Backbone as JSON, one array per atom type, in Angstrom:
{
  "sequence": "MDVPNVIGDWQEYQSDELSGLRVRVHDLKKAKPSRGRDDDAKGLTYVSFQVTFENRGSEYYGIDFRDHPKHVDVRVGRDGHEAFVDIYGSSRIREFNLYPHRRVTAVIYAAATPAKLN",
  "N": [[-0.34, -7.27, 10.57], [0.38, -10.7, 10.29], [1.81, -11.96, 8.3], [3.71, -11.24, 5.3], [2.17, -9.27, 2.71], [0.85, -10.57, -0.32], [0.8, -9.82, -3.72], [-2.36, -9.42, -5.04], [-3.64, -11.29, -3.4], [-5.99, -11.63, -0.75], [-5.43, -10.78, 2.6], [-5.96, -11.59, 5.94], [-6.18, -9.85, 9.02], [-4.56, -11.04, 11.91], [-5.64, -10.98, 14.6], [-7.69, -10.71, 17.52], [-8.78, -8.2, 18.11], [-8.85, -6.94, 15.64], [-10.56, -8.4, 14.12], [-12.04, -9.6, 11.19], [-11.08, -7.62, 9.51], [-9.56, -7.07, 6.45], [-6.86, -6.97, 4.04], [-5.64, -6.06, 0.83], [-3.23, -6.09, -1.72], [-2.98, -4.81, -4.89], [-3.21, -4.43, -8.51], [-0.67, -3.77, -9.68], [1.49, -1.79, -11.55], [3.49, -0.11, -14.07], [3.88, 3.29, -13.62], [3.54, 6.88, -13.38], [3.49, 9.33, -10.78], [0.71, 11.56, -10.53], [1.2, 14.04, -9.54], [3.75, 14.64, -10.24], [7.3, 13.78, -10.43], [9.3, 12.9, -7.59], [12.21, 14.51, -6.4], [14.01, 12.86, -5.06], [13.75, 10.46, -6.34], [15.26, 10.38, -8.59], [16.53, 8.97, -11.51], [15.3, 6.56, -11.02], [12.7, 4.11, -11.63], [9.22, 4.45, -11.68], [6.52, 2.69, -10.11], [3.11, 1.76, -9.53], [0.63, 0.78, -7.15], [-2.37, -0.56, -5.73], [-3.82, -0.45, -2.48], [-6.17, -2.08, -0.68], [-8.5, -1.94, 1.9], [-10.77, -3.97, 3.62], [-13.73, -4.38, 5.43], [-15.08, -6.97, 7.05], [-16.21, -7.43, 9.4], [-18.29, -6.76, 12.33], [-18.06, -4.36, 13.59], [-16.89, -0.92, 13.32], [-13.72, 0.21, 11.98], [-11.0, 2.4, 12.52], [-9.13, 3.76, 10.0], [-5.96, 4.82, 9.21], [-3.94, 5.65, 6.97], [-1.56, 7.14, 5.83], [0.64, 9.93, 5.13], [3.16, 8.76, 6.14], [6.08, 7.22, 5.87], [6.83, 4.84, 7.16], [4.61, 3.29, 7.42], [4.29, 1.9, 5.11], [5.98, -0.65, 3.56], [7.81, -1.32, 0.96], [9.09, -3.84, -0.96], [11.49, -4.87, -3.38], [12.74, -6.84, -6.11], [14.66, -9.93, -6.12], [16.28, -10.13, -3.9], [15.0, -8.58, -2.06], [15.32, -5.8, -1.53], [14.59, -2.51, -0.29], [12.23, -0.23, -1.69], [11.93, 3.16, -2.93], [9.43, 5.1, -1.52], [7.01, 7.22, -2.63], [5.62, 9.51, -0.86], [4.25, 11.85, -1.26], [3.17, 11.75, -3.8], [1.43, 9.66, -3.6], [-1.91, 8.49, -2.84], [-3.94, 9.14, 0.06], [-5.27, 7.71, 3.06], [-6.9, 9.05, 5.56], [-7.68, 9.13, 8.89], [-10.11, 7.61, 8.59], [-13.26, 6.16, 8.96], [-13.96, 2.9, 8.68], [-16.65, 1.24, 7.99], [-18.76, -1.69, 8.67], [-18.9, -4.09, 6.02], [-17.8, -2.54, 4.0], [-15.35, -0.97, 1.82], [-12.1, 0.56, 1.38], [-9.71, 2.27, -0.61], [-6.31, 2.96, -1.36], [-3.83, 4.52, -3.42], [-0.54, 3.76, -4.07], [2.63, 5.04, -4.81], [5.78, 3.97, -5.8], [9.35, 3.71, -6.24], [12.1, 2.28, -7.96], [15.25, 0.85, -9.05], [15.44, 0.07, -12.55], [16.47, -2.53, -13.02], [15.89, -3.94, -10.67], [13.14, -4.02, -10.8], [12.55, -5.8, -12.79]],
  "CA": [[-0.5, -8.52, 9.88], [1.4, -11.66, 10.69], [2.58, -12.41, 7.14], [3.77, -10.2, 4.27], [1.1, -9.35, 1.74], [1.19, -11.03, -1.65], [-0.01, -9.07, -4.66], [-3.54, -10.1, -5.53], [-4.27, -12.14, -2.38], [-6.53, -11.01, 0.46], [-4.81, -11.23, 3.84], [-6.74, -11.2, 7.1], [-5.43, -9.53, 10.22], [-4.58, -12.21, 12.8], [-5.82, -10.61, 16.0], [-9.1, -10.6, 17.9], [-9.23, -6.81, 18.08], [-9.03, -6.53, 14.25], [-11.28, -9.49, 13.48], [-12.85, -9.22, 10.04], [-10.4, -6.64, 8.68], [-8.69, -7.7, 5.46], [-6.13, -6.04, 3.18], [-5.21, -6.65, -0.45], [-2.38, -5.28, -2.58], [-3.32, -5.22, -6.25], [-3.1, -3.51, -9.63], [0.71, -3.34, -9.82], [1.8, -1.39, -12.92], [4.42, 0.99, -14.25], [3.1, 4.52, -13.67], [4.15, 8.05, -12.75], [2.54, 10.07, -9.95], [0.08, 12.68, -11.22], [1.76, 15.29, -8.99], [5.13, 14.77, -10.69], [8.33, 12.96, -9.79], [10.03, 13.42, -6.44], [13.64, 14.64, -6.7], [14.72, 11.72, -4.48], [13.58, 9.3, -7.22], [16.01, 10.62, -9.82], [17.15, 7.77, -12.06], [14.52, 5.37, -10.67], [11.46, 3.88, -12.38], [8.05, 4.41, -10.81], [5.41, 1.75, -10.23], [2.03, 2.06, -8.6], [-0.24, -0.33, -6.78], [-3.46, -0.17, -4.85], [-3.99, -1.17, -1.22], [-7.59, -2.02, -0.33], [-8.91, -2.47, 3.19], [-12.17, -4.4, 3.61], [-14.23, -4.71, 6.77], [-16.09, -8.02, 7.06], [-16.63, -7.58, 10.79], [-19.55, -6.11, 12.73], [-17.72, -3.05, 14.17], [-16.08, -0.12, 12.39], [-12.31, 0.38, 12.3], [-10.39, 3.64, 12.06], [-8.0, 3.53, 9.11], [-5.12, 6.01, 9.04], [-2.91, 5.15, 6.08], [-1.25, 8.43, 5.22], [1.99, 10.31, 4.74], [4.22, 8.31, 7.04], [6.65, 6.13, 5.08], [6.99, 3.58, 7.9], [3.38, 2.5, 7.29], [4.36, 1.13, 3.87], [7.3, -1.23, 3.34], [7.78, -1.89, -0.38], [10.3, -4.61, -1.25], [11.61, -5.18, -4.8], [13.83, -7.73, -6.48], [14.76, -11.23, -5.45], [16.95, -9.98, -2.61], [14.1, -7.89, -1.16], [15.71, -4.44, -1.15], [13.49, -1.58, -0.13], [12.01, 0.75, -2.75], [11.6, 4.51, -2.51], [7.99, 5.31, -1.51], [6.7, 8.63, -2.85], [4.47, 9.77, 0.01], [3.5, 13.01, -1.74], [2.44, 11.37, -5.0], [0.47, 8.61, -3.28], [-3.16, 8.93, -2.21], [-3.9, 8.89, 1.5], [-6.49, 7.42, 3.82], [-6.62, 9.75, 6.8], [-8.73, 9.11, 9.92], [-11.3, 7.14, 7.91], [-14.01, 5.11, 9.66], [-14.34, 1.84, 7.76], [-17.81, 0.58, 8.57], [-18.94, -3.07, 8.2], [-19.26, -4.36, 4.63], [-17.31, -1.45, 3.16], [-13.93, -1.01, 1.44], [-11.43, 1.82, 1.08], [-8.52, 1.98, -1.39], [-5.29, 3.99, -1.55], [-2.88, 4.25, -4.49], [0.81, 4.01, -3.6], [3.68, 5.14, -5.83], [7.11, 3.61, -5.32], [10.33, 3.75, -7.31], [13.29, 1.45, -7.77], [16.03, 0.75, -10.27], [14.8, -0.83, -13.53], [16.95, -3.91, -12.87], [15.16, -4.55, -9.55], [11.73, -4.19, -11.17], [12.38, -6.91, -13.73]],
  "C": [[0.65, -9.43, 10.27], [2.29, -12.11, 9.53], [2.63, -11.28, 6.13], [2.63, -10.38, 3.27], [1.64, -9.81, 0.4], [0.26, -10.3, -2.62], [-1.15, -9.94, -5.17], [-4.29, -10.94, -4.5], [-4.81, -11.29, -1.23], [-5.82, -11.61, 1.65], [-5.65, -10.72, 5.0], [-5.82, -10.88, 8.27], [-5.63, -10.66, 11.22], [-4.67, -11.81, 14.27], [-7.32, -10.46, 16.28], [-9.61, -9.18, 17.79], [-9.43, -6.28, 16.66], [-9.76, -7.62, 13.45], [-12.17, -8.98, 12.35], [-12.21, -8.21, 9.12], [-9.43, -7.36, 7.75], [-8.01, -6.62, 4.63], [-5.67, -6.79, 1.93], [-4.35, -5.64, -1.18], [-2.63, -5.75, -4.0], [-3.06, -4.11, -7.26], [-1.7, -2.92, -9.75], [0.98, -3.02, -11.29], [2.84, -0.28, -12.92], [3.6, 2.26, -14.42], [3.86, 5.64, -12.99], [3.1, 8.77, -11.92], [1.98, 11.28, -10.71], [0.63, 14.02, -10.73], [3.21, 15.51, -9.41], [6.1, 13.94, -9.88], [8.94, 13.67, -8.59], [11.52, 13.47, -6.82], [14.45, 13.47, -6.16], [14.63, 10.46, -5.35], [14.32, 9.46, -8.54], [16.72, 9.35, -10.26], [16.4, 6.48, -11.76], [13.26, 5.29, -11.54], [10.31, 3.73, -11.4], [7.12, 3.25, -11.15], [4.33, 2.21, -9.27], [1.27, 0.77, -8.3], [-1.32, 0.2, -5.86], [-3.45, -1.05, -3.6], [-5.44, -0.98, -0.81], [-7.8, -2.66, 1.03], [-10.39, -2.81, 3.1], [-12.56, -4.81, 5.02], [-15.35, -5.74, 6.64], [-16.64, -8.26, 8.47], [-17.94, -6.85, 11.06], [-19.32, -4.74, 13.36], [-16.95, -2.24, 13.13], [-14.65, -0.02, 12.9], [-11.85, 1.74, 11.78], [-9.15, 3.32, 11.25], [-7.25, 4.85, 8.95], [-3.87, 5.58, 8.28], [-2.45, 6.36, 5.27], [0.23, 8.66, 5.06], [3.05, 10.0, 5.79], [4.86, 7.09, 6.39], [6.82, 4.82, 5.83], [5.72, 2.74, 7.87], [3.44, 1.58, 6.09], [5.79, 0.65, 3.67], [7.25, -1.94, 2.0], [9.12, -2.55, -0.65], [10.31, -4.97, -2.73], [12.79, -6.13, -5.02], [13.87, -9.0, -5.65], [15.4, -11.13, -4.08], [16.15, -9.13, -1.63], [14.53, -6.52, -0.7], [14.51, -3.53, -1.12], [13.44, -0.6, -1.29], [11.76, 2.12, -2.13], [10.08, 4.67, -2.59], [7.73, 6.81, -1.6], [5.43, 8.98, -2.06], [3.65, 10.95, -0.47], [2.69, 12.7, -2.99], [1.35, 10.35, -4.73], [-0.81, 9.21, -2.69], [-3.15, 8.49, -0.76], [-5.27, 8.49, 2.02], [-6.22, 7.99, 5.2], [-7.84, 9.74, 7.71], [-10.09, 8.73, 9.32], [-11.97, 6.04, 8.72], [-14.5, 4.11, 8.62], [-15.43, 1.0, 8.41], [-17.98, -0.82, 8.0], [-19.43, -3.11, 6.75], [-18.89, -3.22, 3.7], [-15.82, -1.67, 2.87], [-13.41, 0.41, 1.25], [-10.09, 1.47, 0.41], [-7.6, 3.2, -1.46], [-4.39, 3.56, -2.7], [-1.5, 4.67, -4.0], [1.75, 4.05, -4.8], [5.01, 4.84, -5.18], [8.06, 3.62, -6.51], [11.54, 2.9, -6.95], [14.08, 1.44, -9.08], [15.33, -0.2, -11.23], [15.22, -2.29, -13.38], [16.21, -4.64, -11.76], [13.71, -4.83, -9.91], [11.5, -5.32, -12.17], [12.0, -8.16, -13.01]]
}
């Protein structure tokens, strides 16, 4: 994507090879992963959000949105510091063929200090 995603807004990929593919970040809320807290998030507050991919094109796209933290860059606070992303508590989209006129959603859990989440 050419621009950072804004919560609630659909963003379209800006390339010919990904024409028709859109992504939306939504449903931001305070929540704990169902699999339990990661030890690396000690003292941090968890939030969750959903990432939805939608295919409005005529071809299918392979979506692989899984346990690699570099795929998700979560920024918190006015200064934009990075949050801890709990890759084990989050849901994954692995080698999924997103056919035309379909959507797929993943739930991401991230954690940051309470002061940054205000």
